[in-house]
C-alpha positions as CSV (number, residue, x, y, z in Angstrom):
1,X,8.8,-13.0,-25.9
2,X,6.1,-13.7,-22.8
3,X,3.8,-11.4,-21.5
4,X,4.8,-11.8,-18.0
5,X,8.4,-11.4,-18.6
6,X,7.6,-7.7,-20.3
7,X,5.1,-6.5,-17.7
8,X,8.2,-7.3,-14.8
9,X,10.9,-6.6,-16.6
10,X,9.5,-3.3,-17.5
11,X,8.7,-2.8,-13.5
12,X,12.0,-3.8,-12.7
13,X,13.5,-0.9,-14.7
14,X,10.8,2.2,-13.3
15,X,12.2,0.6,-9.5
16,X,15.8,1.4,-10.9
17,X,14.8,4.7,-12.0
18,X,13.4,5.1,-8.7
19,X,16.8,4.6,-7.2
20,X,18.6,7.1,-9.3
21,X,15.8,9.9,-8.5
22,X,16.4,9.0,-4.7
23,X,19.9,9.0,-5.0
24,X,20.6,11.7,-6.9
25,X,17.6,13.5,-4.6
26,X,19.8,12.0,-1.5
27,X,16.1,11.7,-0.2
28,X,15.4,7.9,-0.6
29,X,12.1,8.0,0.9
30,X,10.3,8.2,-2.8
31,X,10.3,4.4,-2.9
32,X,7.1,5.3,-0.9
33,X,5.8,7.6,-3.3
34,X,6.2,5.2,-5.7
35,X,4.9,1.8,-4.1
36,X,1.3,2.8,-5.5
37,X,2.4,3.6,-8.4
38,X,4.4,0.3,-9.4
39,X,1.1,-1.3,-9.0
40,X,-0.4,0.6,-11.6
41,X,2.5,-0.1,-13.8
42,X,2.2,-3.4,-13.6
43,X,-1.4,-3.4,-14.0
44,X,-1.7,-1.1,-17.1
45,X,1.5,-3.0,-19.3
46,X,-0.6,-6.2,-18.2
47,X,-4.0,-4.8,-19.5
48,X,-2.3,-3.4,-22.5
49,X,-1.1,-7.0,-23.3
50,X,-3.8,-8.8,-21.9
51,X,-6.9,-9.8,-23.1
52,X,-9.4,-7.0,-22.0
53,X,-11.6,-9.0,-20.4
54,X,-14.3,-7.4,-17.8
55,X,-12.7,-8.5,-14.4
56,X,-9.3,-7.3,-16.0
57,X,-10.7,-3.9,-16.4
58,X,-12.4,-3.9,-13.7
59,X,-9.5,-5.3,-11.3
60,X,-6.9,-2.6,-13.0
61,X,-9.5,0.5,-12.5
62,X,-9.6,0.1,-9.5
63,X,-5.8,-0.3,-9.0
64,X,-5.3,2.7,-10.9
65,X,-7.4,4.8,-8.6
66,X,-6.1,3.7,-5.6
67,X,-2.8,4.0,-6.7
68,X,-3.0,7.3,-8.4
69,X,-4.3,8.5,-5.4
70,X,-1.9,7.2,-3.1
71,X,0.8,8.4,-5.3
72,X,-0.3,11.6,-5.1
73,X,-1.0,12.0,-1.4
74,X,2.1,11.0,-0.5
75,X,4.2,13.2,-2.8
76,X,2.4,16.0,-2.1
77,X,3.1,15.4,1.8
78,X,7.1,14.1,0.8
79,X,8.4,16.4,-1.8
80,X,10.4,19.4,0.0
81,X,10.3,18.0,3.8
82,X,13.5,16.3,5.5
83,X,13.3,12.5,4.5
84,X,11.6,10.6,6.6
85,X,13.1,9.6,9.7
86,X,12.9,5.8,8.7
87,X,15.5,6.4,6.0
88,X,17.8,8.7,8.0
89,X,18.0,5.9,10.2
90,X,19.0,3.6,7.7
91,X,21.5,6.0,6.6
92,X,23.1,5.6,10.3
93,X,22.7,2.1,10.5
94,X,24.0,1.4,6.6
95,X,26.4,4.1,6.4
96,X,29.3,1.8,5.3
97,X,28.2,1.0,1.7
98,X,24.2,2.5,2.1
99,X,23.7,3.3,-1.4
100,X,23.9,-0.5,-2.3
101,X,22.1,-1.5,0.5
102,X,19.6,0.7,0.0
103,X,19.3,-0.6,-4.0
104,X,19.1,-4.4,-2.5
105,X,17.4,-3.9,0.7
106,X,14.8,-1.9,0.2
107,X,14.3,-0.9,-3.5
108,X,14.8,-4.7,-4.8
109,X,13.1,-6.2,-1.9
110,X,9.5,-3.8,-2.9
111,X,10.5,-4.7,-6.4
112,X,9.8,-8.5,-5.3
113,X,7.2,-7.3,-3.2
114,X,5.2,-5.1,-5.4
115,X,5.5,-8.2,-8.0
116,X,3.9,-10.8,-6.0
117,X,1.6,-8.6,-4.5
118,X,0.2,-7.3,-7.7
119,X,0.2,-10.6,-9.2
120,X,-3.7,-11.1,-9.0
121,X,-3.7,-8.0,-11.4
122,X,-1.4,-9.2,-13.9
123,X,-2.9,-12.4,-13.8
124,X,-6.4,-11.8,-14.1
125,X,-5.3,-9.1,-17.6
126,X,-3.4,-12.2,-18.9
127,X,-5.1,-15.0,-18.5
128,X,-9.1,-14.2,-17.9
129,X,-11.0,-14.3,-21.1
130,X,-14.8,-14.9,-20.1
131,X,-16.7,-12.1,-18.4
132,X,-17.6,-12.8,-14.7
133,X,-20.8,-10.8,-13.2
134,X,-21.3,-13.1,-9.8
135,X,-21.7,-12.5,-6.0
136,X,-18.1,-13.2,-5.7
137,X,-17.1,-9.9,-8.2
138,X,-19.6,-7.9,-6.2
139,X,-18.3,-8.9,-2.6
140,X,-14.9,-8.3,-4.1
141,X,-15.6,-4.4,-5.4
142,X,-17.2,-4.1,-2.1
143,X,-14.7,-4.9,0.1
144,X,-12.4,-3.0,-1.5
145,X,-14.6,0.3,-1.9
146,X,-14.6,-0.1,1.9
147,X,-11.0,-0.5,2.2
148,X,-10.5,2.4,0.0
149,X,-13.1,4.5,2.1
150,X,-11.1,3.3,5.0
151,X,-7.4,4.8,3.5
152,X,-8.7,7.9,2.1
153,X,-10.9,9.5,5.0
154,X,-8.1,8.2,7.4
155,X,-5.6,10.0,5.7
156,X,-7.9,12.8,5.2
157,X,-8.4,12.9,9.2
158,X,-5.0,13.2,9.6
159,X,-4.2,15.6,7.1
160,X,-6.2,18.1,8.7
161,X,-5.6,17.3,11.7
162,X,-2.0,18.1,11.4
163,X,-2.7,21.2,9.5
164,X,-4.2,22.9,12.4
165,X,-1.2,24.2,14.8
166,X,-2.9,23.8,18.0
167,X,-2.5,19.9,17.2
168,X,1.5,20.2,16.7
169,X,2.4,17.6,18.7
170,X,-0.7,15.8,19.8
171,X,-2.2,12.3,18.6
172,X,-5.2,12.2,16.4
173,X,-7.8,10.1,18.5
174,X,-11.7,11.2,16.5
175,X,-12.9,10.1,13.8
176,X,-11.7,6.4,12.2
177,X,-8.6,7.4,14.1
178,X,-11.0,6.8,17.2
179,X,-11.8,2.8,16.0
180,X,-8.7,1.6,14.9
181,X,-4.9,2.8,15.5
182,X,-4.2,2.5,11.6
183,X,-7.0,2.9,9.7
184,X,-5.3,3.9,6.7
185,X,-3.3,0.4,6.6
186,X,-6.4,-1.4,7.6
187,X,-7.8,0.0,4.6
188,X,-4.7,-0.5,2.4
189,X,-4.5,-4.6,3.4
190,X,-8.9,-4.5,3.0
191,X,-8.2,-2.9,-0.5
192,X,-6.1,-6.0,-1.5
193,X,-8.3,-8.7,0.1
194,X,-11.1,-7.3,-2.7
195,X,-8.8,-7.3,-5.6
196,X,-8.0,-11.3,-4.5
197,X,-12.0,-11.5,-4.4
198,X,-12.6,-10.3,-7.6
199,X,-9.7,-12.1,-9.1
200,X,-11.3,-15.1,-7.6
201,X,-14.2,-14.3,-9.2
202,X,-13.2,-15.6,-12.1
203,X,-12.1,-19.2,-11.2
204,X,-12.6,-20.6,-7.2
205,X,-9.3,-23.2,-8.2
206,X,-7.2,-19.8,-7.9
207,X,-7.8,-19.4,-4.6
208,X,-3.6,-19.6,-4.4
209,X,-3.7,-15.9,-5.0
210,X,-4.7,-15.5,-1.4
211,X,-0.8,-15.0,-1.1
212,X,-0.8,-11.7,-2.1
213,X,-3.7,-10.4,0.9
214,X,-1.9,-12.2,3.1
215,X,1.6,-11.0,2.3
216,X,0.7,-7.3,2.3
217,X,-1.4,-7.7,5.5
218,X,1.5,-9.7,7.5
219,X,3.9,-7.1,5.7
220,X,1.4,-4.0,7.7
221,X,0.9,-5.5,10.8
222,X,3.9,-7.1,11.6
223,X,6.8,-5.9,9.2
224,X,6.8,-2.6,8.6
225,X,3.6,0.2,9.2
226,X,2.3,-0.4,11.9
227,X,5.4,-1.7,13.8
228,X,7.6,1.0,13.1
229,X,4.8,3.7,14.0
230,X,3.9,1.8,17.1
231,X,7.8,2.2,18.3
232,X,8.2,5.5,17.2
233,X,5.4,6.7,19.6
234,X,6.1,4.1,22.3
235,X,6.1,5.0,25.8
236,X,4.5,8.5,25.6
237,X,1.6,8.7,27.9
238,X,-1.1,10.2,25.6
239,X,0.0,7.5,23.3
240,X,-0.4,4.6,26.2
241,X,-3.6,6.2,27.3
242,X,-4.5,5.8,23.3
243,X,-3.6,2.4,22.9
244,X,-5.8,1.4,25.9
245,X,-8.7,3.1,24.1
246,X,-8.3,1.5,20.6
247,X,-7.8,-0.9,19.0
248,X,-4.6,-1.5,17.0
249,X,-5.8,-2.8,13.5
250,X,-9.2,-4.0,12.9
251,X,-12.0,-1.3,13.5
252,X,-14.1,-1.4,16.8
253,X,-15.6,0.4,18.6
254,X,-13.7,2.8,21.3
255,X,-14.1,1.9,24.9
256,X,-15.5,3.9,27.5
257,X,-13.0,6.4,29.3
C-alpha cells in the first residue's frame, strides 16, 4: 500500500476519534489540543515507514518536541474548563445540525490543513535517502529554534501573568508581549518556516513546499488566531493603547510612551 495513503488514513482516523471524544464530552475545543499532536502522528508514522534519513530524523524530532509541548500546554489550560468562547459561539451560529457542521467545517477542515502544512515532514521522511549537512539545514534548525523560543516563552509569560489574582482582566504588555501582541503565534509561524528550510536543504528544486509555511502564516495572521483575539479585545481602552505601542505580529521594539 502507498505509504502516503497509510499516513493520511491514520491521521484521518485520529481526527475522527478526536471528534467523537469532543462530541461525547460536549467540549469541541479538544480540536485545539489535537492540532499539534496531529503533526506528531503523521511525522512519526512517515518516519517509521520512510528512509530514516538524517534530515528526516531531525525534522521528525523537532516536530515531536514542538507538537507534544503544545499539546501538553493546551491540555493543561483547557481540560476541566468551560468550552472556549469560539466554540460556544459556533454552537449558537450552527444550532441547526451543529455536530455535522462541526465535523466537516472544523475537524475535517483542520485535518486537511494539518495534512498540507505537515507535508514537508512526511515528504522528507518518505522521499529523502541521502544525508544532508549544509548551510540551509543549520539555518532551518536555527529558525525553528527561534520560533520555538518565542512560542514557549510567550506562552509561559502569559501563564504566569494570568496566574496572579491581581492581573485578572488585565492585558499582558511585558516581556515578549511588549515586542509583539502575539509572540506565540509569531513563534508558531517561524517554526514552520524552519521546517520548510530543513526540507529544502536536501533539494532546492522542492521550493514548492513553501506552501506549508505560507498557509500557516496566512491562517494565523488573517483567518484564525490573531484576528479572533484582536476582535475579542477590540474597543477596550487598554487594548487600544496597547495596539499603538506594540507591533501586531512581527517583533519590533515597543514605541516610547
